[in-house]
Every structure is written in C-alpha cells, then in structure tokens.
C-alpha positions, 0 to 999 in steps of 0.5 A, spaced: 481 137 152 480 136 159 475 140 164 478 146 167 484 146 162 487 152 160 488 153 153 494 158 151 493 163 146 497 161 139 502 165 135 502 163 128 508 165 124 515 163 121 520 161 126 526 164 121 522 171 120 524 177 123 517 180 125 515 173 128 521 173 132 520 181 134 513 179 136 515 173 140 520 178 144 514 182 145 510 177 148 515 174 152 517 181 155 509 182 157 509 175 160 504 172 156 504 165 155 503 162 148 503 156 144 507 157 138 505 154 131 511 154 126 508 155 119 514 152 116 513 156 109 508 160 107 505 155 102 504 150 108 497 147 109 497 150 116 498 157 112 492 155 108 488 154 114 490 160 117 488 164 111 481 161 111 480 163 118 482 170 118 482 172 110 489 174 111 496 172 109 500 177 113 504 174 119 505 173 124 498 172 127 496 171 134 489 168 136 486 169 143 479 168 146 476 167 139 479 173 137 485 174 132 490 180 131 494 180 125 501 183 124 506 186 129 502 193 129 495 189 131 499 184 136 502 190 140 496 194 140 493 188 143 498 187 148 498 195 150 490 194 151 
C-alpha cells in the first residue's frame, strides 16, 4: 500500500444474498464507500479465513478500522452510531 493511501472498509458476503444486498443498500444510502468481497459460496477459502478472523459464519460481515460488525443488525448499529 502506498503512503497516504486510504484503505476502504470491506464488506464480505454473498452477492446473491438478500441480507448482503440489504446491507449494501444501507451503506450506499449512508454514503459509505466500501470494497465488496463476494465470498461466492459459504464453503470458499475466503469464507474459511473470515470465520477464523471473527469466529462467526454469519453474513454479511463489515470490517472497518480494525473492528468487525457481523450481520445486518450490527452493521446497521455501526452506521447509526
């Protein structure tokens, strides 16, 4: 990463999932820029790595500033704070 570069928050989920689409809409409506990581399936290598980081297989998951928010309810709570 280049000096001074800004790392966007990351949203991990399944592109076809209703809950992931809902959170994407919530983030877009709030004007929050983010990078989306499509896990493709719940058995993907990326999903395994995410579960090892957060201890949860609930989707979607939002990562920002060293913190993670799991599921629509927690992500919505972060946005409201």
